[in-house]
Backbone bond lengths (Angstrom), bond angles and torsions (degrees), N, CA, C in turn:
res aa  C-N    CA-C-N  psi(-1)  N-CA   C-N-CA  omega(-1)  CA-C   N-CA-C  phi
1 M - - - 1.486 - - 1.529 110.60 -
2 G 1.341 114.58 145.08 1.473 118.97 169.90 1.524 108.88 -79.69
3 L 1.288 116.14 174.21 1.488 121.57 -176.74 1.508 112.08 -57.06
4 E 1.334 117.26 -47.02 1.478 120.03 -175.65 1.539 108.32 -67.89
5 E 1.316 118.47 -36.65 1.467 120.73 178.25 1.520 111.30 -63.64
6 I 1.337 116.09 -39.10 1.465 119.03 178.52 1.515 110.13 -67.71
7 R 1.334 117.93 -39.84 1.448 121.09 177.17 1.546 111.63 -56.44
8 L 1.348 113.86 -49.10 1.473 119.80 -176.70 1.533 110.01 -65.43
9 W 1.321 115.44 -38.95 1.474 119.43 -178.11 1.530 109.58 -68.24
10 L 1.332 117.95 -44.99 1.464 119.29 177.07 1.512 113.42 -60.28
11 K 1.332 114.49 -43.88 1.469 119.20 178.81 1.543 112.03 -60.85
12 S 1.330 115.00 -41.62 1.507 119.21 -179.23 1.525 109.07 -68.26
13 C 1.319 118.39 -20.37 1.447 119.72 -179.61 1.550 113.33 -97.86
14 G 1.384 115.72 4.24 1.428 120.14 176.08 1.485 116.16 93.06
15 F 1.316 118.24 14.86 1.462 121.55 178.76 1.513 112.89 -110.73
16 E 1.307 117.91 158.68 1.467 122.24 178.94 1.522 109.24 -64.01
17 S 1.362 114.56 129.32 1.480 119.02 -178.35 1.523 112.50 -68.07
18 Y 1.370 118.82 -22.28 1.457 117.93 179.88 1.536 113.02 -67.14
19 R 1.316 115.12 -15.48 1.482 119.56 177.08 1.507 112.19 -67.96
20 A 1.323 117.55 -15.43 1.488 121.76 -177.80 1.526 112.20 -57.95
21 K 1.290 116.18 -44.97 1.488 120.00 -178.39 1.543 109.71 -62.75
22 Q 1.335 115.52 -43.23 1.477 118.05 179.37 1.512 109.54 -62.05
23 L 1.347 116.09 -47.13 1.476 121.72 -176.68 1.485 109.70 -61.52
24 M 1.321 117.59 -47.36 1.481 120.68 -178.48 1.541 112.06 -60.86
25 G 1.314 115.87 -39.79 1.474 119.51 177.66 1.509 112.31 -61.34
26 W 1.375 116.09 -43.68 1.437 120.00 177.48 1.541 112.01 -62.31
27 L 1.332 115.11 -48.41 1.446 119.29 -179.34 1.518 113.49 -57.00
28 L 1.361 115.44 -44.54 1.445 118.83 -178.79 1.514 113.42 -72.20
29 S 1.325 117.65 -12.18 1.471 121.15 176.64 1.537 109.32 -88.53
30 G 1.324 117.02 -6.11 1.462 121.47 -177.32 1.493 116.59 84.66
31 A 1.328 116.00 14.66 1.507 121.19 -176.73 1.494 113.16 -73.91
32 S 1.307 115.70 151.80 1.470 122.26 169.16 1.481 109.26 -85.11
33 F 1.319 117.30 165.60 1.467 120.62 -179.13 1.532 110.39 -61.65
34 S 1.305 119.15 -33.48 1.459 122.66 -177.26 1.532 111.93 -67.59
35 E 1.323 117.24 -18.47 1.449 121.85 -177.58 1.547 112.49 -90.64
36 M 1.340 116.05 -9.80 1.459 119.48 -174.70 1.521 111.78 -82.23
37 H 1.326 116.94 73.04 1.437 124.01 -166.78 1.539 114.84 -67.72
38 N 1.348 117.87 -20.04 1.438 119.37 -177.81 1.554 112.63 -94.64
39 L 1.331 116.42 8.12 1.471 120.33 175.44 1.531 107.67 -103.14
40 P 1.349 115.03 146.27 1.484 118.96 -177.46 1.528 110.62 -68.28
41 S 1.289 116.14 151.07 1.466 121.83 -176.65 1.517 112.23 -59.41
42 S 1.353 116.74 -33.41 1.447 120.60 -179.89 1.569 109.64 -63.97
43 L 1.274 116.48 -39.71 1.467 120.78 177.51 1.535 112.31 -68.54
44 I 1.385 114.32 -43.76 1.470 118.54 177.66 1.534 108.48 -58.45
45 D 1.302 118.83 -46.41 1.464 120.34 179.67 1.511 112.39 -58.85
46 F 1.342 115.43 -43.89 1.461 120.38 -179.82 1.530 110.19 -62.46
47 L 1.340 116.10 -46.22 1.441 119.49 -179.20 1.509 111.60 -62.15
48 S 1.327 116.27 -42.70 1.448 120.31 -178.85 1.551 112.40 -59.68
49 E 1.314 116.06 -32.32 1.457 121.64 -179.22 1.541 113.86 -86.69
50 N 1.344 117.43 -22.34 1.443 119.04 -170.70 1.510 115.79 -126.37
51 A 1.298 117.64 6.09 1.481 120.52 -178.37 1.508 111.00 -150.57
52 Y 1.337 114.98 163.18 1.478 121.79 170.14 1.503 107.65 -105.01
53 E 1.342 116.25 133.28 1.423 116.95 179.52 1.503 111.22 -80.13
54 Q 1.346 118.09 -40.51 1.472 121.34 -179.09 1.526 106.92 -132.68
55 P 1.353 117.77 107.55 1.500 116.81 -177.03 1.512 112.83 -81.72
56 V 1.344 117.33 -2.40 1.469 120.52 -179.60 1.497 110.92 -132.00
57 Q 1.338 116.35 131.35 1.450 122.36 -178.85 1.526 108.67 -128.11
58 I 1.329 116.09 139.75 1.477 120.06 173.81 1.506 109.37 -81.16
59 I 1.379 114.81 120.94 1.471 118.21 179.52 1.539 112.18 -108.98
60 K 1.318 115.89 -15.03 1.464 119.00 176.41 1.499 110.14 -150.96
61 R 1.296 116.93 140.24 1.478 122.23 -177.33 1.518 108.46 -136.27
62 L 1.339 116.84 124.19 1.454 122.51 175.72 1.537 108.64 -117.17
63 V 1.336 115.96 135.72 1.443 120.86 -178.28 1.535 109.12 -119.31
64 S 1.345 115.99 123.58 1.462 121.78 -179.92 1.508 111.26 -67.33
65 K 1.301 116.06 132.49 1.477 120.80 173.88 1.511 110.77 -80.74
66 K 1.329 118.40 -12.93 1.429 123.53 -178.28 1.531 113.44 -83.27
67 D 1.352 115.71 -45.46 1.446 116.93 -169.60 1.542 113.08 -140.80
68 G 1.353 117.84 5.90 1.458 120.30 178.59 1.511 116.22 79.84
69 T 1.335 116.02 1.57 1.495 118.97 176.31 1.551 109.35 -61.33
70 E 1.325 114.88 142.66 1.469 119.30 178.61 1.513 109.24 -118.64
71 K 1.303 116.74 131.59 1.503 122.47 178.27 1.505 107.05 -111.21
72 Y 1.331 114.92 134.31 1.456 122.14 -178.85 1.522 111.46 -119.61
73 L 1.334 113.61 142.16 1.455 120.83 166.84 1.543 105.45 -106.26
74 F 1.328 117.81 117.62 1.421 122.32 179.47 1.520 110.02 -100.42
75 S 1.355 117.14 144.53 1.479 120.71 171.19 1.512 106.95 -108.41
76 L 1.329 113.78 148.97 1.474 123.25 177.89 1.510 108.22 -111.13
77 V 1.322 116.06 168.90 1.476 120.23 -172.58 1.544 111.40 -67.80
78 D 1.321 117.66 -23.21 1.479 119.81 -179.98 1.525 113.82 -89.85
79 G 1.351 114.02 4.42 1.496 118.58 -179.97 1.492 113.98 93.94
80 S 1.331 118.26 -7.42 1.456 121.36 177.22 1.515 109.39 -69.32
81 C 1.329 116.41 161.73 1.432 120.08 175.30 1.541 110.50 -133.75
82 I 1.330 115.62 149.10 1.476 121.63 179.96 1.544 105.63 -141.36
83 E 1.298 115.52 175.40 1.483 122.91 -178.05 1.482 114.65 -122.18
84 G 1.344 113.07 160.46 1.428 121.97 172.29 1.522 111.11 -150.28
85 V 1.294 117.16 159.08 1.478 121.60 -178.62 1.512 109.99 -136.24
86 L 1.316 118.35 126.42 1.456 122.92 175.08 1.498 108.85 -101.66
87 M 1.358 114.97 120.85 1.453 119.76 -174.47 1.546 107.41 -117.75
88 P 1.358 117.67 125.12 1.454 119.73 178.09 1.526 110.43 -84.46
89 Y 1.315 117.09 124.77 1.455 123.23 175.51 1.555 107.64 -126.83
90 R 1.342 113.10 163.11 1.472 117.50 177.72 1.525 112.78 -64.07
91 H 1.357 115.10 -29.07 1.463 118.86 -179.97 1.530 112.37 -86.61
92 G 1.344 118.00 9.75 1.461 121.56 178.88 1.518 112.36 120.29
93 N 1.338 113.90 159.21 1.466 120.70 179.31 1.537 110.51 -70.26
94 T 1.311 114.17 133.17 1.469 121.37 -179.15 1.491 110.66 -116.06
95 L 1.332 116.15 125.35 1.451 120.71 177.84 1.540 109.60 -102.77
96 C 1.290 115.71 123.36 1.465 122.11 173.21 1.525 108.15 -89.67
97 I 1.298 118.70 117.93 1.451 122.96 -178.77 1.535 113.29 -109.79
98 S 1.311 114.90 160.60 1.470 121.18 173.67 1.507 108.95 -95.61
99 T 1.330 114.31 153.18 1.489 122.32 178.85 1.521 113.20 -117.02
100 Q 1.353 116.61 -11.12 1.444 121.48 176.36 1.527 109.48 -145.62
101 V 1.317 116.17 159.64 1.487 120.58 171.36 1.496 104.64 -85.75
102 G 1.361 116.79 105.40 1.436 120.96 -172.44 1.507 112.78 77.95
103 C 1.308 117.41 -165.92 1.465 122.36 -177.68 1.515 111.09 -159.71
104 N 1.330 116.40 143.63 1.480 120.64 -178.65 1.499 112.75 -103.17
105 M 1.354 119.62 1.51 1.432 121.94 -172.43 1.527 113.97 -72.32
106 G 1.345 116.81 -28.20 1.438 118.86 171.11 1.535 116.42 78.37
107 C 1.278 118.77 17.91 1.501 121.34 179.51 1.518 108.84 -57.68
108 R 1.340 116.84 129.39 1.483 122.18 -166.24 1.521 111.26 -67.64
109 F 1.319 118.22 -24.58 1.480 120.91 -173.91 1.530 114.61 -100.85
110 C 1.300 115.28 6.19 1.479 122.01 -171.50 1.476 113.20 -111.11
111 A 1.353 117.79 130.99 1.467 122.71 179.96 1.492 113.56 -74.91
112 S 1.340 117.39 -23.14 1.487 120.70 -176.02 1.512 112.93 -61.75
113 T 1.333 116.06 -27.47 1.449 120.51 -171.36 1.547 113.20 -97.12
114 L 1.311 117.67 -0.92 1.450 120.99 -173.45 1.538 114.48 -61.18
115 N 1.330 117.28 -32.55 1.439 121.21 -179.86 1.553 111.53 -107.22
116 G 1.345 117.77 10.86 1.449 120.15 -178.23 1.495 113.95 72.89
117 K 1.306 117.30 -175.95 1.449 124.30 179.83 1.519 110.32 -93.63
118 K 1.315 117.61 129.00 1.458 121.96 175.61 1.536 109.75 -89.13
119 R 1.332 117.91 -46.52 1.453 121.73 178.43 1.531 110.03 -170.46
120 N 1.332 115.75 168.49 1.470 121.77 172.54 1.518 110.21 -77.75
121 L 1.303 116.39 153.91 1.457 120.62 169.23 1.492 109.81 -90.77
122 S 1.335 116.52 147.01 1.456 121.75 173.05 1.519 109.87 -74.26
123 A 1.354 115.10 165.80 1.480 118.82 175.44 1.538 108.86 -59.98
124 G 1.349 117.08 -38.20 1.476 121.48 -179.82 1.496 111.86 -65.22
125 E 1.321 118.46 -36.19 1.461 119.24 178.11 1.524 113.40 -72.29
126 M 1.305 116.13 -28.32 1.477 118.82 174.02 1.552 109.05 -70.88
127 L 1.326 115.71 -47.45 1.422 121.39 177.88 1.520 111.74 -61.31
128 G 1.323 116.26 -35.75 1.436 122.73 -179.54 1.523 113.22 -61.26
129 Q 1.285 116.91 -31.45 1.474 120.13 177.96 1.513 110.01 -64.54
130 V 1.327 115.64 -42.45 1.456 119.62 179.83 1.533 109.79 -67.81
131 V 1.355 117.92 -44.75 1.417 122.76 179.44 1.519 112.52 -59.18
132 S 1.313 117.59 -41.99 1.475 121.54 -177.30 1.533 110.81 -66.42
133 V 1.316 117.07 -37.94 1.475 120.42 178.95 1.497 110.36 -72.28
134 N 1.337 119.23 -40.31 1.450 121.09 173.20 1.519 111.27 -60.47
135 R 1.296 117.11 -41.46 1.467 120.98 177.84 1.516 112.29 -59.82
136 L 1.341 116.26 -40.51 1.423 122.09 -179.12 1.527 111.98 -64.42
137 H 1.320 116.00 -43.62 1.446 121.31 -171.17 1.522 114.52 -102.17
138 G 1.327 117.60 -16.40 1.440 121.62 -173.15 1.512 108.28 116.54
139 S 1.336 114.72 153.49 1.453 118.99 -171.91 1.550 111.90 -60.02
140 K 1.280 117.32 146.54 1.449 128.61 175.82 1.538 113.10 62.00
141 T 1.331 115.43 30.20 1.447 121.09 173.38 1.521 109.78 -64.44
142 V 1.311 115.49 -43.24 1.475 121.21 179.19 1.517 111.79 -81.04
143 Q 1.312 118.09 117.09 1.467 121.14 -179.27 1.499 113.10 -111.16
144 N 1.329 117.67 -19.70 1.457 122.94 176.35 1.527 109.67 -134.93
145 V 1.317 117.24 146.79 1.453 120.35 -177.48 1.551 107.14 -128.13
146 V 1.338 117.13 132.44 1.456 121.13 173.72 1.551 107.72 -123.41
147 M 1.294 116.12 129.60 1.472 121.16 175.83 1.540 108.03 -89.27
148 M 1.298 115.51 75.18 1.471 122.76 -177.36 1.529 111.11 -126.77
149 G 1.336 117.44 8.07 1.453 119.47 177.13 1.514 111.88 -82.04
150 S 1.291 117.83 -155.13 1.455 121.26 -177.85 1.551 111.07 -60.93
151 G 1.334 114.62 136.66 1.476 121.03 176.39 1.511 112.08 103.45
152 E 1.335 112.84 161.49 1.452 122.89 173.58 1.499 109.07 -105.52
153 P 1.357 117.52 110.41 1.443 120.75 -175.64 1.472 115.77 -55.43
154 L 1.363 120.15 -37.37 1.437 122.38 -178.86 1.496 113.55 -78.77
155 D 1.328 116.57 -5.93 1.479 122.51 171.99 1.539 109.37 -87.99
156 N 1.328 116.82 -5.12 1.448 124.83 176.28 1.531 107.96 -129.48
157 Y 1.312 115.72 50.62 1.455 123.97 -163.47 1.526 114.11 -58.01
158 N 1.305 118.48 -53.52 1.445 120.24 -173.51 1.520 113.01 -68.46
159 N 1.335 117.06 -38.09 1.463 118.34 179.90 1.547 108.96 -70.75
160 V 1.317 117.61 -35.96 1.483 119.62 -179.19 1.525 107.87 -67.05
161 L 1.337 118.57 -41.31 1.491 118.67 179.04 1.528 110.66 -61.42
162 K 1.328 116.14 -42.70 1.469 119.16 -179.86 1.537 109.68 -62.67
163 F 1.345 115.98 -42.52 1.477 117.32 178.97 1.513 112.47 -59.09
164 I 1.327 116.53 -44.69 1.458 121.30 -179.58 1.522 110.34 -58.32
165 R 1.288 115.90 -42.54 1.475 120.11 -179.33 1.531 111.68 -71.47
166 L 1.342 116.04 -36.68 1.466 120.21 178.55 1.556 110.69 -64.82
167 I 1.303 116.35 -49.81 1.468 119.49 -173.23 1.502 112.10 -69.79
168 S 1.340 118.66 -20.39 1.416 121.11 -179.20 1.541 113.50 -98.19
169 L 1.324 116.38 3.18 1.472 120.38 177.62 1.510 110.75 -60.84
170 S 1.360 117.52 133.67 1.447 121.22 -179.65 1.535 111.42 -62.28
171 E 1.335 117.60 -32.27 1.476 119.69 178.74 1.527 111.22 -87.89
172 G 1.298 117.47 2.26 1.474 122.76 177.12 1.518 112.70 -106.82
173 L 1.303 117.13 -134.86 1.488 120.84 179.56 1.540 110.62 -73.93
174 N 1.338 117.11 -19.98 1.459 122.31 172.63 1.537 113.73 55.70
175 I 1.348 114.04 41.86 1.470 119.71 173.54 1.533 106.98 -86.56
176 S 1.313 115.85 121.72 1.447 121.96 -177.82 1.514 110.25 -57.47
177 Q 1.323 116.17 141.57 1.461 118.78 177.14 1.503 112.31 -62.60
178 R 1.313 116.61 -23.37 1.460 121.88 177.58 1.548 111.65 -67.35
179 R 1.338 114.79 -18.23 1.462 119.78 177.85 1.570 111.89 -99.23
180 I 1.308 115.72 16.31 1.462 121.93 -178.74 1.504 109.31 -118.41
181 T 1.343 116.68 129.60 1.437 121.11 179.46 1.538 109.09 -120.97
182 L 1.315 114.72 130.46 1.481 121.82 175.15 1.513 108.46 -105.92
183 S 1.305 115.32 123.03 1.479 121.97 -179.79 1.527 110.24 -107.23
184 T 1.317 115.54 128.52 1.461 121.99 -179.36 1.527 108.93 -128.95
185 C 1.344 113.33 150.50 1.456 119.62 176.76 1.539 109.74 -83.26
186 G 1.304 117.47 -2.14 1.465 119.86 170.50 1.524 117.35 114.94
187 L 1.375 116.83 47.04 1.442 120.18 174.48 1.570 108.05 -80.28
188 A 1.293 116.03 92.64 1.473 121.37 -168.19 1.534 111.93 -59.33
189 D 1.298 118.02 -39.68 1.475 119.78 -179.12 1.502 111.19 -66.21
190 K 1.339 117.79 -37.92 1.495 121.58 178.74 1.518 110.15 -72.40
191 I 1.309 118.50 -30.35 1.491 121.13 176.47 1.518 109.64 -62.99
192 R 1.364 114.86 -40.73 1.469 119.94 177.03 1.498 111.19 -62.63
193 S 1.368 115.14 -42.42 1.463 118.35 -179.52 1.528 110.27 -65.99
194 L 1.323 115.10 -40.65 1.492 118.60 179.89 1.488 113.76 -59.77
195 A 1.343 116.22 -32.33 1.437 122.03 179.56 1.533 111.45 -60.92
196 D 1.308 118.01 -25.37 1.477 122.74 -176.27 1.507 112.74 -89.70
197 E 1.331 118.30 -2.12 1.465 123.02 -172.20 1.549 114.83 -81.68
198 G 1.325 116.02 -12.55 1.463 118.84 179.06 1.519 113.37 72.79
199 L 1.342 117.55 29.31 1.497 120.12 179.98 1.503 110.41 -94.89
200 A 1.332 114.36 160.08 1.476 120.42 179.63 1.510 111.59 -111.15
201 I 1.337 117.69 19.68 1.461 122.31 -178.96 1.536 110.92 -72.62
202 T 1.330 114.52 169.22 1.428 121.76 172.68 1.532 109.82 -97.04
203 L 1.323 115.03 130.43 1.475 119.64 178.20 1.522 109.60 -96.40
204 S 1.319 117.02 126.16 1.453 122.26 178.91 1.509 107.14 -118.79
205 V 1.320 115.96 127.99 1.456 122.94 -176.28 1.545 110.82 -113.23
206 S 1.276 117.38 123.90 1.453 122.45 179.97 1.575 107.74 -80.44
207 L 1.344 113.95 99.85 1.457 119.05 -176.09 1.530 110.77 -90.74
208 H 1.336 116.39 -60.32 1.476 124.59 167.97 1.533 113.98 63.91
209 A 1.329 118.21 6.94 1.454 119.15 176.72 1.542 109.66 -159.75
210 S 1.297 113.68 156.92 1.494 119.08 -176.67 1.508 112.96 -102.34
211 N 1.372 117.64 -8.20 1.442 120.95 178.22 1.532 107.81 -146.68
212 D 1.324 114.17 164.84 1.459 119.26 -176.15 1.494 115.19 -65.62
213 D 1.387 115.54 -34.80 1.452 117.91 -178.98 1.523 112.82 -61.98
214 I 1.337 114.97 -47.75 1.458 119.16 178.66 1.500 110.88 -64.41
215 R 1.339 118.14 -43.36 1.424 122.60 -173.66 1.565 108.82 -66.62
216 Q 1.344 117.30 -38.42 1.451 119.22 177.59 1.522 113.12 -67.26
217 S 1.342 116.02 -28.50 1.483 118.93 179.44 1.544 109.97 -76.31
218 L 1.332 116.72 -23.11 1.475 121.39 -179.72 1.494 113.95 -96.86
219 M 1.364 117.11 -35.51 1.445 123.57 -169.98 1.513 111.31 -135.37
220 P 1.374 117.20 107.33 1.457 120.17 -179.88 1.523 115.03 -54.17
221 I 1.316 118.26 -29.25 1.432 120.14 -179.68 1.539 113.25 -62.11
222 A 1.322 114.81 -20.43 1.476 119.90 -179.96 1.531 111.43 -71.30
223 R 1.328 117.77 -13.99 1.436 119.48 175.83 1.550 111.05 -78.30
224 R 1.318 114.90 -19.80 1.463 119.13 175.83 1.498 113.66 -91.77
225 Y 1.338 117.11 -33.64 1.460 123.05 -179.75 1.500 108.87 -127.26
226 S 1.309 116.16 120.16 1.487 118.62 175.29 1.485 109.20 -74.49
227 I 1.345 117.21 166.13 1.475 122.58 177.19 1.526 108.13 -59.31
228 K 1.320 117.08 -39.03 1.483 118.67 -178.68 1.524 111.02 -62.05
229 E 1.343 116.97 -42.20 1.473 120.18 177.51 1.513 111.75 -65.23
230 L 1.338 115.19 -40.14 1.460 120.18 179.69 1.491 112.79 -65.07
231 I 1.334 117.96 -43.32 1.454 121.61 178.58 1.527 110.55 -65.13
232 S 1.322 116.53 -37.92 1.450 119.93 178.75 1.537 112.34 -61.45
233 A 1.373 113.64 -42.58 1.466 117.85 177.20 1.510 112.01 -65.59
234 C 1.297 116.99 -35.69 1.478 120.52 178.09 1.530 111.16 -67.29
235 K 1.318 116.56 -39.11 1.459 119.53 176.71 1.518 111.20 -64.09
236 H 1.357 115.95 -38.41 1.466 120.95 175.82 1.541 110.39 -61.05
237 Y 1.362 114.65 -41.84 1.451 118.29 -178.91 1.536 111.39 -64.49
238 I 1.300 115.59 -41.51 1.493 121.22 178.15 1.505 109.90 -62.50
239 S 1.332 117.63 -42.37 1.475 122.63 -174.29 1.535 110.31 -63.90
240 L 1.363 115.50 -35.10 1.489 118.55 -178.66 1.507 113.00 -87.10
241 T 1.340 117.89 -36.75 1.454 120.87 -173.70 1.528 114.33 -95.08
242 H 1.337 115.13 -19.77 1.484 121.42 -175.70 1.501 111.33 60.48
243 R 1.333 116.62 28.55 1.467 120.87 176.59 1.526 108.86 -122.20
244 R 1.306 115.20 136.08 1.464 118.91 -176.52 1.521 109.87 -70.08
245 V 1.338 115.23 156.31 1.464 122.13 179.82 1.526 107.54 -103.10
246 S 1.326 115.43 138.78 1.464 120.60 177.39 1.559 107.43 -98.50
247 F 1.304 118.00 135.69 1.444 122.08 176.56 1.550 110.38 -108.74
248 E 1.292 118.27 120.83 1.458 122.98 177.50 1.530 107.72 -85.50
249 Y 1.338 114.16 131.25 1.496 118.80 179.70 1.510 107.00 -135.73
250 A 1.323 116.69 103.85 1.469 123.49 176.85 1.538 109.57 -81.83
251 L 1.264 117.97 115.50 1.424 122.46 -179.74 1.533 112.69 -76.52
252 I 1.335 114.97 116.02 1.443 121.79 -173.73 1.539 108.25 -113.45
253 K 1.317 117.06 124.42 1.464 121.41 -174.55 1.552 112.64 -56.96
254 G 1.300 115.66 123.88 1.446 122.46 175.74 1.514 114.26 74.06
255 V 1.326 118.37 5.79 1.472 119.71 -177.00 1.572 110.53 -114.95
256 N 1.324 117.02 -52.01 1.449 120.33 -175.72 1.497 115.71 -136.61
257 D 1.332 116.62 19.77 1.464 120.33 -170.93 1.508 114.39 -114.46
258 G 1.336 118.54 19.07 1.429 122.86 -176.91 1.540 112.14 -89.43
259 Q 1.337 115.77 170.79 1.468 120.93 179.70 1.505 110.75 -60.47
260 E 1.387 116.46 -40.84 1.443 120.71 -178.45 1.539 110.88 -64.51
261 H 1.303 116.06 -31.52 1.469 119.83 178.19 1.531 112.81 -71.31
262 A 1.373 113.68 -37.59 1.474 117.80 177.51 1.525 108.28 -66.58
263 E 1.331 119.28 -38.71 1.452 120.81 179.07 1.522 113.01 -65.39
264 E 1.352 115.17 -42.34 1.438 119.10 177.64 1.525 112.84 -64.03
265 L 1.337 116.24 -36.94 1.468 121.20 -179.69 1.532 109.93 -65.29
266 C 1.329 116.06 -41.12 1.469 119.58 177.59 1.474 112.67 -61.11
267 Q 1.307 116.77 -39.21 1.505 121.81 177.66 1.498 110.70 -62.07
268 I 1.326 117.74 -40.03 1.435 122.78 -175.08 1.534 110.71 -70.72
269 L 1.332 116.76 -40.32 1.440 122.21 -168.58 1.557 114.04 -100.44
270 R 1.304 116.95 -6.80 1.451 118.70 -177.16 1.548 110.55 -64.77
271 G 1.341 114.38 134.02 1.466 118.16 167.34 1.479 116.41 95.87
272 F 1.357 120.72 9.73 1.432 118.77 172.53 1.536 110.79 -145.92
273 Q 1.277 115.93 166.87 1.487 124.78 -168.77 1.515 110.82 -74.25
274 C 1.351 115.83 94.24 1.484 118.61 179.93 1.564 109.40 -151.78
275 H 1.303 112.63 170.51 1.462 120.34 179.00 1.524 108.25 -140.11
276 V 1.319 115.70 140.22 1.466 121.07 179.14 1.537 109.27 -104.44
277 N 1.307 114.93 125.78 1.463 121.80 177.68 1.503 109.40 -107.48
278 L 1.319 117.03 101.53 1.447 120.53 -179.01 1.532 109.85 -88.74
279 I 1.352 115.70 144.46 1.421 122.31 175.34 1.495 109.20 -151.34
280 T 1.329 117.51 137.07 1.476 118.91 175.71 1.556 107.43 -73.71
281 L 1.305 114.62 137.00 1.482 120.01 -172.35 1.533 108.93 -58.70
282 N 1.332 115.66 134.01 1.449 123.94 173.20 1.558 106.09 -83.85
283 A 1.324 117.64 101.21 1.454 124.04 -168.80 1.544 111.49 -57.44
284 V 1.325 115.68 143.34 1.482 122.32 177.97 1.564 106.26 -118.83
285 D 1.326 114.72 130.07 1.456 120.35 -175.03 1.532 113.84 -53.48
286 E 1.325 116.74 -36.52 1.455 121.50 -173.48 1.536 113.50 -78.36
287 T 1.373 118.14 -5.13 1.417 121.70 178.65 1.522 110.88 -117.73
288 A 1.325 115.40 162.52 1.505 119.12 -177.97 1.537 112.16 -92.26
289 Y 1.369 116.83 0.52 1.451 118.69 -176.53 1.545 111.88 -83.77
290 V 1.352 114.24 144.79 1.449 121.12 174.50 1.495 110.74 -130.80
291 G 1.281 119.24 155.67 1.427 122.43 -178.28 1.514 112.43 -73.07
292 S 1.329 116.65 155.00 1.459 123.74 178.08 1.548 108.40 -63.70
293 D 1.365 114.57 153.00 1.457 117.06 174.53 1.544 110.39 -78.41
294 R 1.322 117.84 170.03 1.443 122.26 -172.91 1.527 111.79 -61.62
295 F 1.310 116.60 -38.66 1.471 121.96 -177.67 1.531 109.27 -61.89
296 A 1.341 115.98 -51.36 1.481 119.90 -178.40 1.514 111.03 -63.58
297 A 1.328 116.34 -40.19 1.470 120.49 -179.41 1.518 111.33 -64.34
298 N 1.332 117.91 -43.10 1.467 121.92 -179.97 1.546 110.47 -67.55
299 K 1.316 117.56 -38.24 1.425 121.28 177.70 1.496 111.76 -63.35
300 F 1.324 117.57 -41.99 1.483 123.46 177.38 1.506 108.99 -62.55
301 F 1.315 117.28 -49.22 1.461 122.89 178.27 1.519 111.95 -55.77
302 N 1.297 115.44 -50.75 1.494 120.35 -176.48 1.520 111.73 -60.82
303 Y 1.324 116.20 -39.33 1.479 119.13 179.27 1.512 111.39 -60.75
304 L 1.369 115.19 -49.45 1.453 118.99 -178.04 1.554 109.46 -62.09
305 N 1.298 115.08 -40.23 1.472 120.11 -177.63 1.547 110.74 -64.37
306 E 1.328 115.23 -40.93 1.481 120.21 179.06 1.503 112.37 -65.51
307 K 1.372 116.28 -28.66 1.443 121.75 179.04 1.549 113.55 -89.49
308 N 1.335 113.12 12.78 1.469 120.58 175.47 1.541 114.37 63.98
309 I 1.349 114.60 29.36 1.448 120.71 169.33 1.515 108.94 -88.89
310 A 1.327 119.61 125.01 1.442 123.12 179.91 1.542 107.51 -61.51
311 V 1.332 120.03 118.64 1.447 121.48 -174.32 1.518 111.36 -145.04
312 S 1.273 116.04 147.83 1.490 121.25 174.66 1.520 106.18 -138.81
313 M 1.362 115.34 154.81 1.440 122.04 176.11 1.549 107.41 -107.67
314 R 1.357 116.49 110.88 1.432 118.98 -178.37 1.516 108.97 -83.23
315 R 1.337 116.14 133.20 1.418 119.15 179.45 1.529 110.96 -72.24
316 T 1.320 115.96 142.98 1.457 120.55 177.87 1.537 108.08 -75.36
317 M 1.322 114.94 127.88 1.482 119.61 -176.46 1.523 109.59 -120.43
318 G 1.326 114.41 148.03 1.470 122.32 174.31 1.501 115.00 70.02
319 E 1.333 116.45 26.42 1.484 117.53 178.18 1.512 114.83 -60.14
320 D 1.338 116.77 -30.91 1.459 119.89 -176.85 1.567 111.35 -88.36
321 I 1.320 118.95 0.65 1.444 122.15 177.18 1.542 112.74 -128.30
322 Q 1.346 115.84 32.80 1.463 120.88 174.87 1.547 107.99 57.94
323 G 1.366 113.21 56.39 1.474 117.98 -173.85 1.518 115.19 -73.61
324 A 1.304 117.80 -21.86 1.449 119.35 -178.97 1.511 111.93 -67.89
325 C 1.351 116.23 147.25 1.471 121.52 -176.06 1.532 111.49 -55.64
326 G 1.327 116.19 129.93 1.469 121.40 172.74 1.514 115.29 90.73
327 Q 1.331 119.95 -14.34 1.448 120.55 -174.16 1.530 113.33 -63.88
328 L 1.322 114.82 -48.90 1.470 118.69 -178.95 1.529 111.90 -64.99
329 R 1.321 116.61 -44.20 1.441 120.77 177.33 1.516 112.08 -58.38
330 N 1.312 116.76 -44.97 1.479 119.84 -179.64 1.485 112.05 -62.73
331 E 1.327 116.71 -37.95 1.510 121.15 177.79 1.498 107.18 -64.28
332 F 1.311 119.67 -42.62 1.481 123.30 179.99 1.526 110.57 -62.20
333 I 1.315 117.18 -46.23 1.462 121.91 178.89 1.537 111.31 -61.28
334 K 1.339 115.18 -43.38 1.509 117.83 176.64 1.497 111.56 -60.70
335 G 1.331 115.70 -39.84 1.492 120.84 179.69 1.504 111.76 -61.29
336 E 1.371 114.44 -41.64 1.463 119.74 -179.85 1.565 110.65 -65.83
337 G 1.361 113.16 -37.47 1.436 119.04 -176.79 1.524 112.10 -70.03
């Protein structure tokens, strides 16, 4: 709930509405009801019986010895589990959060989708991932948020929008929308809708292929939306928001990392406001795909750069702690089984 929602809820339950600001402050600090010492015992008792103070708890934490990346397994109140990754960058700590329990998109190289989607996350469960990591490390540890964990954010459209507005509230965690990235596998109609929402977030589109044949072999969503339709939706987004779109491109050995693929990609992206984020695929045991070698990745990068396509090579992080989306959760599920 936002501050005004909490005020109205408390008032409807017979409590002073001014307690809302106190309550919200405690919740965003990660506190339990028993720690909220400036609230009356009658309110604490009511909350304990009618609400959850923290819908997300860290049950496992892995820390990379290579780069300091931290991987979390979160538990939810219904027993479901999701993942998050905290990545240290010079521009601030970035938390990658999940937006669904599992995923229905079926991307062939992704561990998140192996068991399908169980359910959507609420806005509070998304916010709870940030709160729990801040609680672990100290307030305001998380400075940037990327929705690139398990799930397709635009398949959970309304809850994701509410989360973005909650986390950016000035009386809340106050994380600027410019520090929030939404990653989608390419739901073109939802991208067009998102353009109308008046948000200042960064849109990141998982492209991963330079033509429809390859993309359809990797990503089932590509059978619904062609690359042409997807690019058209992205141009519409740029025209309304005046913010460039980032395209994620995971380099997969022998699949999408050749010279011909680099040439096709330049043809697709030439002439509009975008950026290509290359990364060598973080391999998943359950799939046959492996990341490109350094020579092929550098050659691909250099070609795009020479053709004046804005491009960067993102370093692979958390390889030694199952950094790819869904890996830790799948291991946990197997262990339970």
